[in-house]
C-alpha positions, 0 to 999 in steps of 0.5 A: 536522526530525521528518519527516527522522528519520521517513523515515530511520527508514523507510529503515533499517527496510526495508534491515534487512528489514522491521519495527520496532515503536514506540508507538501509540494506546489504544483499547478493544474488546469482550471475550468469555468465554475458558475461563470466565474472564469478569471485570473483570480479564480484560476489562481484560487483553483491552483492553490486548492489543487495543491492543498488537496494534493498535500492532504491526500499524500501526507495524511498517510504514513506510507509517504515516509517509506517512499522513494522516487526511482531516478529522482533527486528531489526532496519529495517524490511528489514534486513535479519532474523537470526533466524528460525521461530518466537518465541512465538505468533505473536504480532502486532507492532502497525505500519500501515503496519505489515510485516510478514517474516515467509514465509522465514522460512516456505516455504508457499504461504499463512499464517493465523494470529490469532487475539485475541479479548479482554474479554468483560464480566462484571466479578464477584464481591465478593466471588460469584462462578465462576463455569460455568461462564467463558467467551469464547475468540473469535478468528478472522483470517487474511490471508496473501498471496504472489506472485512473481513480475518480471521486465526485463531490456534489457541491450544489443541488437544485434546492440552492439558489442560482442567484446566490452563486453569482457571488464569487465568494460563494463560488470559492466556498463551494470549490473549497468545500469540494477540495477538502472533502475530495482531498480527505477521500483520496488520502484515505484511499491512498492509505489503503492501497499498500494493504491490498497490494501486499495481499492481492498483488495490485491496488484496487483500481487495477484489480476491479473488473472493466465494468467497475472501471478497473483493469481486471488484473488477476488477484493473487496471494503473496508468494511468501505466506506463513500461517500460524500453526502450519508454517509456510504455504507451499508455493506453486505457479499453478494459480488454482493449486496455490490459492487452494493451498492458501485457503486450506491453510487459513481454514486451519487457523484455530483459537490457539494460533494467536499473535505473539512475540514468537510470531515476530521472531519467526517473521524476522528470521524467515525474512532474513534467512529464507527470503533475503529481504533487505531491511531499512535503516532506522536510527543506526539499526537495520530493522523490518517494518511490520504491520499488525492489526489492533486485534493482534496487538491486544493479543501481544499485550497478554504475551509474557515475553513482551511484558517482560521486555517492556518491564525490564528493557524499556524506559523506567517511566510510567509516561513512556513505558509501553507496559503502562501506556498500552502503546505496543508500537516499538522495536522487537527482535529486529521488527519495527511494529506499527499498529494498523486497525484497518488491515483487511482480514482473509475469508474462505468459501466457508465464511459465506456471502458477503464475506466471501464472494467468488467474483472477488476471490483470488481465483474468481471461484470458491477455491480462492481467498477474499481479502477484506469485505465486499459490497453488493457489487463484489467490490472492496468496501474499505472506504465505508467500513475501514475496520474489518471484523474478521478473525484471520488477521494478517501481519505484513513484514517488508523491506526495501523495494517491496512495492512499485508505485507508478504515478502518471497524473497527480490529483486535480480538480474539475467541475461540471454544471447541469440543469442551467447551473442549478446542479454542480459537481466537483470531481477529483481524479488521479492516474496511479497504480501500486504493484507488489514486487513479485519478480517475473521470469518473462524471458525464461532466464530462470527456467520458468518463463511465460511471465510466471512468478519467480520469487519475492525478496522484499516482503512476507505476509502471515496470518494469525487467529486474532478476532476483533472482540473484547473478552470481558470474562 
């Protein structure tokens, strides 16, 4: 029952576009001198602000209800750990986002997680000898990487009076303002990372080039991509070949390839039948969360099958029936539909700059695909322009263990003074990384080897032609 209300909360929050704030966990961070006020009172105040900022950043995103900590037994995955290292083998939680906190204990920048496959042999009957007939288990690997993410808030410039800042209450006001702004910023940043992780393989702070502070992890399109009108894109472990195939399929989308109930039915079918994706439990049912854009939701409203379902199968209430309220979100054909207007669109080389930029594509060249719009530095521009106006909109269907999230350091505040305390800046930073759960054949057990991708059994990505416009004719 609790899960039911959590997911309903998530749906309502995103239809209202975007974020609501709820409670969270307590943690203490190191404090620093700010404007000369360094005492026990200021230290306690800073710790409380760190906590508030942390709560805002994590709880303002609906992704938190889909997270579970590997090896953790706490109510919240964001509470501080109280043990050194994991006990026993790593076991998945079954949540769509698996959170790994062992970075806090081991001081590493990446980790390998072993994934055990079940035995598939026929077994033996009766008293037949078993000597020499043992089945060798296959072990796949998933890797997680982390990197720092920072943002700075200018609390005071030279136009403010130095004398005014000798007042501790004024200092507290400045710090509080910085915490609120930075907490809001990180809340929106965290909310975007699963989108790009599904589409590009990693969170933004991992794929950015070293010059931009990233780890330069290569962007790579999802292994399970379906394009309306042409079906699944044939996968190839030769990156250039696969990305060119994805770009070609996306280029073929036309105005007839819209999002519909048939799209939902097909997505659920291939998830269960072709990719063996494990659904999540919701109110006693097994369902697949499915993110769609608001443009796709608009097309769904024109779908006769959807309207008939809303008319004949939904509640007979003008206040709750989606046919009357316009709130598309709900369950259809085994999919839990969640509307997200911030899903980034896909662009190909023919779209031109700034929509397509070679440096930002999945191949680093014109043969790849760009997800979302970029700025003049070829960096993602989702913070300044969260709603993407492109026509090739993705839908993302996922199940258990779809994304791995490594957390080495949660959000904390630091401050810096310049020009004889006339200029003051407050910085927040965290060390975190999101990675799509592509299974790698690191040791060659599956006959591929070389860290090549073997399969993905946790999510599916599709694309429809769903332009961001309103038809007034």
